[in-house]
N, C-alpha and C positions, 0 to 999 in steps of 0.2 A: 629570334630573341629580340632583335632591335624593334621589330614591329610591335611585339607584345609590350615592350617597355614604352613605346611611343603612345600607345593608347592608355596604358595603366597609369602613367604619371599624372596627366591632367585630370583623369577621373578621380584619382586619389586626392588630388589637390582640391577638387570641387566637393568631394565628400567631407573633407576637413572644413571647407567653407560652409557647407550646410550645417555641420555641427556647431561651428562658430555662430552662424545665424541663429540657431536654436538657443545658444547661450545668451543671445542678445534679445530675447523676447519671443521667439517662435517656438511653440511646442511641437518639435519635430517628431518626437516619439509617438504621440497620439495620432498625429497627422499621417505619419508613415504607416501606422497600423490601419488607418482608414483607407489609405491608398492601396495597401496590400489587399484589403477586402475587396476593393473595386476591381483590382487586377485579377484576383482569383475568380471573380464572378464571370469573367469571360464575355462581357457584353461589348459589342461594337457601339459606335456612336448612333447608328441607325436603330440598333436594338434598344438603346437607352431612350431614344425619342419615342419608339413604339410603346415601351412600357409606360413612359410618362403620359402618353396620350391615350392610354387604354381607357375605354368608356367606363369600365367597372371600377377603376381607381378613383378614390374620393378626391374631389377638387380641392377641398380644404384639408390641410394636414397641419396639425399644431407643431410638428417636429420640424425645426429648421435644418438647413444644410450642415450646420455644425453640431447637430445632435441635441441641441437645447430645445426646450419647449417655448413657444411664443405665447405670452400671456394674452396678447391681442387676438390671435387666431383662436386660442382656446375659448376666449370670451364669445367669439362669433359662433363657435361650435356648440357652446352651451346654451345658446338662445333657443327658446321654444316658441312655436307659433301660437298666437292667440286666436286663430281661426278654429271655431268648433267644427266637429264632424257634421257636415251638412252641405248646403249649396255652395257656401264660400269655399270649403275644402275641395269640392268637386271641380269648381272653376280653377282653383290654384293648381291642382294636380294636373289638369288637362293642359294648361298653358305652360307649365314647367316641363311637361313631357315633350312639347314641341319647341322648346327653347333652343335657339342656335348656339347660345352660350359663348359669344365672342369674348366676353370678359374672362371666362374660364381659360380660354386659350392664352390670354395675356398673363394670367396667373401662372400657368404651366411654363410659359416662356421665362417669366421672372424666376421661377424655382430652378429651372435649368441654368440660367445665368448665375444664380447664387451658388449652385453646385459647382459650376466652373470656377467661380472666384475663390472657392475654398482651396483650390489647388495653386493659388498664385504665389505660395511660399516655395514651391519647387523650382529647381533650376530650369531656365528656359533653354531650349535647343533650337538651333536654326542652321540651315545649310549656308555655306559660303563658297563662292566661285570667284576666282581671280585669274587674270591673264598675266603671265610673267613677261619679262623683257625679251625672252627667247621665243615668245609666241606660243608657249605651252599653257594649257588650262589646268589649274590646280583646284580641286574641289575638296571640301572638308566640312567639318561640323563645329560650330561655335557653341560652347556651353557657358552660360552665365548664371551666377547665383548672387542674389542680393544678400548682403551681410547686414546692412543697416539702412533703413529708408525713412526713419523718423515716424514710423507707424502708418505709412501710406498703404501698404498691402493690407494691414489689419483694417484700416478705414474702408478700403474697397470691399472687403468681406462684410463689414457692418452695413455699408451702403446697400449691397446686394440683398442682405437679409431684410433690411428695412423696406426695400423695394418689393419684396415678396409680401410683406404685411400690407403695404399700400394696395397692391393688386388684390389681396384677399378682401379688404374692405370694399374695394371697387366691385368685386364680384358679388358680395353680399348686397350692396346697393343696387346693382343691376338686377339681381334676382328679385329683391323686394319691389323694385320699381315695376318690373314686368307683372308681378302678381297684382300690384295695385292698379295698374292700367287695365288689366283684365277685369278686375272686380269693379272698377269705375265704369267700364263699358256695360258690365252686367247690371249694375244699379241704374245706369241710364236707361237701359232697355226696360227694366222692371218698373221704374218710375213712369216712363212714357206709357207703358201698357196699363198701369194702374190709373193714370189720369184719363186715358181713353175710355177705360171701363166706367169711370164716373159719368162721363157724358153719354156713353152708350146706354147706361142704365136709365138716364132721364130722357133719352131720345123719343121713346114712345109717348111719354107724357107731353113733350113739346109738340110732337106731330098731332096729338089729340087737340091741343090748344089751337094749332093752326087750322085744323078742320072746323072746330067750333067757330072760330073767328070768320072763316070764309063763309060758313052758313049764315052767320049773323049779318055779314056784309051783304050777301045775296038777298037776305030778307029785309035789308034796309035798316037794321037795328043799329049797326055800328058803321063808322066811317072806314073807308079803305085805308086810311093812314094807320089805323089800329092794326089792321091785318098785315100791312107792310112791316110794322114794328115787330110783330111776332115772327114773321118770315125772316126778317133780318137776324133775329136772335137764333132761330133754328139753323139758318145758313152758317152763322158763326160757329155754332156747336159742331156742325158737320165738318167745317174746315179745321177746327181744333182737333177733332178725332182723327182726321186724315193726317195732320201734321204729327200728332203723337204716334200714330202707327208707323209713319215713315221714319221718325226718329228711332223708334224701337227696332225697326227692321235694319236700319243702318248700323246701329250699335251691335245688333246680333250678328250681322254679316262681318263686321270688323272683329268681333270676338271669335267667330268661327275661323277667321283667317289665322289667328294666333293660337288656336287650340288643336290638340291632337285627336280629340274625340268630340262627338256632337254634344252640345249643351242645350239643345232645344227643350228638353223636358225638365231642366233645372229651373226652380223658381223659389221665391221667398227670400227674406232677409233675416239676419241674426244679430244679436247683441254680443259684442266682444267683451272679454275680460279686460283687466287693466293692461293696456298696450305697453306701458312703460316698465312696470315692475322695477327691477334693479338694473335694467339694461341702460347702456349709454348710447346717446344718439350716434348714428353711423357717421354723420358729418364730422362730429368731434373726434371720433376714432380715426377717421381718415386724415384729418389735419394733424393729429398727434403723430401718426405714422409718417406723414410727409415731413414733419419737423425733425423726427429722428433721422430720417434719410438725409435731410438737409444738413444736419450736424455732422453726419458721417462724411458727406461730401466736403464740408468745410475742413474737417480734420485731414482729409486726403490732400486738399489744396494747400493747407498749412504745412504739411510735410514736405511739399515741394520747395520750401524756403530753408530747409535744413540739409546739411551735407548727407549724401547717399554714398554708401560704400558697396562696391560690387566686386566679385571675383569672377574672372573669365578665363577660359582656356580654348585654344584652337587646335583641334585634332588633326589639322592639315599642316601645322606649322611646327613640327618637332615637339619639343616639350614646352611649348609656349604657354605661359600662365602669368597672370598679372592681377593687380588690384587697381580699381579705379575709384576716384572720389569726385563727386560732382554735386552741384546745387542746381536742380532742374529749373527753378524759376529765377536763378541768378540773384544778383545783389543790386538791382536797379534802384533809381532814386524814388520810385513809387512803392518800394517794399513796405515801408511803414504804414502807408495808407491801405495797401492790400491786406496786411495782417489785421489792421483795425476793422476792415470790412468783413473779414472772415469771423472775427470775434462778434461782430454785430449780427451775423447770421443766427447765432445761438439765441440772442435776445429776441430777434425777429420771430424765430420759431415759437418761443414761449408766448410771445404776444399774440401770434396767430391762433394758437390753441385757445388762449383766454378769450379772444374775440369771437371765435367760432362757438365756444361754450355760451357766450352771451347771446349770439344770434340764434342758436338752437333753443335756448331757454325762452327767448322772445317768441320764436315760432311756436313752441309748445304752449306758451301762455295764450297766444292768439287763437290757436286751435281750441284749447280748452274753453276760452271765453266764448267762441262761436258755438261750441257745443252747449254751454250753459244757456246761451241765448236761444238756441233752437229748442232746448227742453222747455224753456219758459213759453216760447211760442207754441209748442206742441200742447202744453196745458191750456193755453188761452184759446187755441183754435178748436179744441174739443168743446169748450163752452160756447164758442161762436157757432159751431156746427149744430149743437143742440138747440140754441136759440133760433137759428135759421130754420130748422125743422119745425119748431113750434110755430114760428111765424107763418110758414107755408101752410101748415095744417089749418091754422086759424083763417088765413086769407081764402083758402079753398072752401072752407065752410061758409064764409061770408059771400063767396061767389055764388054758391048754390042758393043762398038766401037773397041774392040780388043786391047785396051791399057793396060788392067789389066788382070791378071790370076785369075782363080777361087780361089786358095788358098789365094791370097792377099785379095780378097773380103770377103772370109770366116773369115779371121783374123780381118778385120775391123768390120764385123758383130758381131763377138764374143765380141769385145771391146764395141760395143754398148749395147749388152745384159748385160755385166758385169756392165756397168755404171748404167743401169736401176735397176739391182739387188742391187747395192750399195745404190741407192736412196731409194729403199724400206726398206733396213735394217736401214738406218739412220732415216727414218720416224718413225719406230717402236721403235728404241732405244730412241729417244727423248720422245715418249709417255711413255716409261717405266721409264725414269728419272723423269718425272712429277709425276708419281704414287709413286715412291720411296720417293720423297720429301713430298708428302701428307701423306704417312705412317709415316714418321718421326714426323710430327706434329699431327698425329692422326686425320686427317680430311678426311678420306675415308668413315667414317660412322658417321651419326648423333648421337650425344650424347644420345638422348632419345631412340635410337634403340639398344644401347649396352645392 
């Protein structure tokens, strides 16, 4: 009977302490219900890790560890990709299938940490071992329950939940960045191949000009300097084609290294719908989540300057039970400055969000300005290409009539090819700007696919 009373009394005392803690701000009833559900699930720690790391489980989950929905994560989940079903979507699907997803592991770790912090209202248990004056070893169990902590435990839970949101935005950024990098490589390969095709299409005509000039030089009609000029332009064209093909091959090889399937047969570019829509830039969302996390951290630190009340019992020391009052951070001379610094953290978080909004707005404006400039250049280059074609046709006719020399016609022909290559470059630069804007808003991937 003595032994039963020895265990029962401290436990009863700590149960009373837990109820007292609930009366002082902790919702023990709902939390105890959640704990009972976890206990009846019968999962070990390794089982929980295995379930959390299961590949079929969604990486993003809008439900936080306290059962509430995260508006930030829901906003990420509701995003829809602006990539149409076509070559862009094929590239995105292939590179996402091969993604190592290190950011997803960080998110899962943050979710597990948050789940663990939700239990910080429960009593803490720990073994105790002591050596008596008689040389005997006494082992027992110390149980400690926080009655009042100034909101430190609550702030820790809020910090952990905000940490999950920060990791969620980081995962969305990582996924969108990966898709953008793949599409950038794809556009680099496509643009290089298109530029090479322009020169390859004019190569036969330049070789014909070289042949005509060599015959005219052999006949003594033209000077050898004219032939060397034509040969120099032909050599430059061949060099440009080789460089373009090498650039395309390098981009293709790099893209293949980050893809799960072959993308050799994929070609073409597409026009995206409005990349922004009602979405908020990911950078702003991340700074906002970091600010929330910082405020929670400040509240936890601030609670360290208030008295904390704890109840503890030692199961190896008879009916030992007591209350403790302490101020973790003490009452040092720098207390006022420390508290003022903690209050300043809130203002700093708000200013950081405002600053990031401005930076993101400037970046969006810069990209949109470049896109407007590229569209204007695209319109102008179409006129330039048409004029270059007309000039070349006219010079070629005059060459047959003896009014123009071969070097003059070759110069006009090269101008025509250069204009066509510029038109190709502008087209792919505009496509790249559209993708860059979509990456900023995180709309390259469906939220449910992250």
